[in-house]
C-alpha positions as CSV (number, residue, x, y, z in Angstrom):
1,X,149.9,148.4,75.8
2,X,146.8,150.3,76.3
3,X,145.9,153.4,74.3
4,X,143.3,156.0,75.4
5,X,141.8,158.4,73.0
6,X,139.6,161.3,74.1
7,X,137.1,163.2,72.1
8,X,134.2,165.6,72.5
9,X,136.0,168.8,73.5
10,X,135.4,172.2,72.0
11,X,134.3,175.8,72.4
12,X,131.1,176.3,74.3
13,X,129.4,179.3,75.9
14,X,129.0,179.5,79.7
15,X,126.0,177.5,80.8
16,X,126.4,175.0,77.9
17,X,127.2,171.4,78.0
18,X,129.4,168.8,76.3
19,X,129.9,165.1,76.4
20,X,133.5,163.9,76.5
21,X,134.4,160.4,75.6
22,X,137.5,158.3,76.1
23,X,137.9,154.9,74.4
24,X,140.6,152.4,75.5
25,X,142.1,150.0,73.1
26,X,145.0,147.6,72.8
27,X,145.9,144.3,74.4
28,X,143.6,145.0,77.4
29,X,143.1,142.3,80.0
30,X,141.3,144.3,82.6
31,X,140.5,147.9,83.4
32,X,139.9,148.9,87.0
33,X,139.3,152.6,87.8
34,X,138.9,155.2,85.1
35,X,139.0,158.9,85.6
36,X,139.0,162.3,84.1
37,X,141.5,165.0,85.1
38,X,141.9,168.5,83.8
39,X,144.7,171.0,83.6
40,X,144.0,174.7,83.1
41,X,146.7,177.1,81.8
42,X,149.3,177.7,84.5
43,X,147.7,175.3,86.9
44,X,148.4,171.8,88.1
45,X,146.5,168.8,86.8
46,X,143.6,168.0,89.0
47,X,141.2,165.1,89.4
48,X,137.7,165.9,88.1
49,X,135.9,162.6,88.5
50,X,136.6,158.9,88.8
51,X,134.6,155.7,88.5
52,X,135.4,152.1,89.5
53,X,134.7,149.1,87.4
54,X,131.6,148.5,89.6
55,X,130.3,152.0,88.9
56,X,131.1,153.8,92.1
57,X,131.9,157.5,91.4
58,X,133.8,160.3,93.0
59,X,133.8,164.0,92.1
60,X,135.8,167.1,92.8
61,X,133.7,169.5,94.9
62,X,134.0,172.1,92.1
63,X,132.0,170.0,89.7
64,X,129.6,168.1,91.9
65,X,126.1,168.5,90.5
66,X,127.3,169.7,87.1
67,X,129.5,166.8,85.8
68,X,128.5,163.2,85.5
69,X,131.0,160.3,84.8
70,X,129.9,157.0,83.4
71,X,131.4,154.1,81.7
72,X,130.6,151.3,79.3
73,X,132.7,148.3,80.4
74,X,131.8,146.3,77.3
75,X,133.2,149.1,75.1
76,X,136.1,150.1,77.4
77,X,134.9,153.6,77.3
78,X,134.4,156.3,79.9
79,X,132.3,159.4,79.5
80,X,132.1,162.8,81.2
81,X,129.0,164.8,80.7
82,X,129.8,168.3,81.6
83,X,127.0,170.8,82.0
84,X,126.3,174.3,83.4
85,X,129.8,175.1,82.2
86,X,131.7,178.0,83.6
87,X,134.7,179.9,82.2
88,X,136.8,178.4,85.0
89,X,136.1,174.9,83.6
90,X,138.3,175.8,80.6
91,X,141.1,173.3,80.5
92,X,142.6,170.3,78.7
93,X,140.7,167.3,79.9
94,X,142.6,164.0,80.2
95,X,141.4,160.5,80.6
96,X,143.2,157.9,82.7
97,X,142.8,154.2,83.3
98,X,144.3,151.7,85.7
99,X,144.6,148.7,83.5
100,X,146.5,145.5,82.8
101,X,147.4,143.8,79.6
102,X,147.0,140.2,78.4
103,X,150.7,139.5,78.7
104,X,150.8,140.7,82.3
105,X,147.2,140.3,83.6
106,X,147.9,141.0,87.3
107,X,150.3,143.9,86.7
108,X,148.3,147.1,86.7
109,X,149.6,150.5,85.7
110,X,148.2,154.0,84.9
111,X,147.6,154.9,81.3
112,X,146.8,158.4,80.0
113,X,145.3,159.9,76.9
114,X,146.5,162.9,75.0
115,X,143.7,165.2,76.2
116,X,140.8,167.1,74.7
117,X,140.5,170.8,75.1
118,X,137.4,172.5,76.5
119,X,137.1,176.2,76.2
120,X,134.2,178.0,77.9
121,X,133.5,181.5,76.8
122,X,131.7,184.0,79.1
C-alpha cells in the first residue's frame, strides 16, 4: 500500500503564504501524477493543481499565479506553495497520487492523504 501524509497547513492572514508538503511512503513501485485538491466547508472537493512525473503542471483558474506545485521524485514528495492567500482559499487541502506498488507494478490506483487544514483570516 501507499500512504500519503500532508503537513504545513495552519492559520494565516490574507495575503500570506504557506508551503504544504505531502510525503508518500510504503511499498511504492512508481508514482505517476500527483495532485492537490481542496474542500471548503459545504462545498465539493476541487482540483487545485497537478503535476506529472515529468514535471508538467496544471492549475485551477482560481489559483493561477498564486499557487505553485512541485515535486521531488527521489523523496516521493509533492509540495504546494500557496501565496497571496484569500479567505476563499480556506479549506482542507488533500494530496493525491496515482501510484503502483511493488507487488503489482503495472496496476495503478489513486491514493489519498488525510488532509491538512488551511484557514485564511481577513
